[in-house]
C-alpha positions in Angstrom: 18.1 15.7 5.9 18.2 17.4 9.3 15.3 19.7 8.2 13.2 16.7 7.1 13.9 15.0 10.5 12.9 18.1 12.3 9.8 18.5 10.2 8.8 14.8 10.7 9.2 15.1 14.5 7.0 18.3 14.5 4.3 16.7 12.4 4.0 13.4 14.3 4.2 15.4 17.6 1.4 17.7 16.5 -0.6 14.7 15.4 0.2 12.8 18.6 0.8 9.5 16.6 1.8 6.3 18.6 5.1 4.7 18.1 3.9 2.0 15.8 2.2 4.5 13.4 5.4 6.7 13.5 7.5 3.9 12.5 5.2 2.9 9.6 4.9 6.6 8.5 8.6 7.6 8.7 9.9 6.0 5.4 6.9 7.1 3.6 7.2 10.7 4.9 10.9 10.9 4.0 10.3 9.5 0.6 7.5 12.1 0.1 9.8 15.0 1.2 12.4 13.8 -1.2 10.1 13.6 -4.1 8.6 17.0 -3.2 12.1 18.6 -3.2 12.8 17.0 -6.7 9.5 18.4 -8.0 10.2 21.9 -6.6 13.9 21.8 -8.0 12.4 21.9 -11.5 11.7 25.6 -10.8 14.4 26.3 -8.2 17.2 25.2 -10.5 16.1 27.6 -13.2 15.6 30.3 -10.6 19.1 29.8 -9.2 20.6 30.0 -12.8 19.0 33.4 -13.3 19.6 34.6 -9.8 21.5 37.8 -10.9 19.0 39.0 -13.6 16.1 38.2 -11.2 17.7 40.3 -8.4 18.6 43.1 -10.8 15.2 42.8 -12.6 16.8 42.5 -15.9 15.3 39.3 -17.2 15.1 39.0 -20.9 12.0 37.5 -22.7 13.6 34.0 -23.1 14.7 33.9 -19.4 11.2 35.0 -18.3 9.6 32.3 -20.5 11.9 29.6 -19.3 11.1 30.6 -15.5 7.4 30.7 -16.2 7.4 27.2 -17.9 9.6 25.9 -15.1 7.3 27.2 -12.4 4.3 25.7 -14.1 6.0 22.3 -14.6 7.1 22.4 -11.0 3.6 23.1 -9.8 2.3 20.1 -11.8 4.8 17.8 -10.4 4.1 18.9 -6.9 0.5 18.2 -7.4 1.4 14.8 -8.8 3.7 14.0 -5.8 1.0 15.1 -3.3 -1.7 13.0 -5.1 0.6 10.0 -5.1 1.6 10.2 -1.5 -2.0 10.9 -0.3 -2.7 7.4 -1.4 0.4 6.0 0.2 -0.4 7.9 3.6 -4.0 6.6 3.5 -2.5 3.1 3.8 -1.2 4.2 7.3 -3.5 7.1 8.4 -7.1 8.0 8.4 -8.2 10.7 5.8 -8.5 13.1 8.7 -4.9 12.4 9.8 -3.7 12.8 6.2 -5.3 16.2 6.0 -3.5 17.3 9.3 -0.2 15.7 8.0 -0.3 17.9 4.8 -1.2 21.0 6.9 1.4 20.5 9.5 4.1 19.4 7.0 3.6 22.8 5.2 3.9 24.8 8.3 6.7 27.5 8.1 9.9 27.1 10.1 8.7 30.0 12.3 5.4 28.2 13.0 7.1 25.1 13.8 9.4 27.0 16.1 6.3 28.3 17.9 6.8 32.0 16.7 
């Protein structure tokens, strides 16, 4: 997606990676972002399903339980994705660079825009 391309450019720019490293990192980074989105969608899809009762603060017990379970499952999946990709990134980057990659990849849109 355009958002992932923008995020990738921001991350590698902040990290000042050379062209060869960027080329090696790019497919792994995009796969990471895709898997991360899939993991987060476990919760986001349920949240979208209940958008109206959430907004009106009228969730019933079953809906609240479903949302809580979905959030917990999504959190576990996100951790699994990050663990898996930490190993993949370490085949390309140093441990320090992997640390910075995760920090910069999580920067908000405002921070990436310099606000």
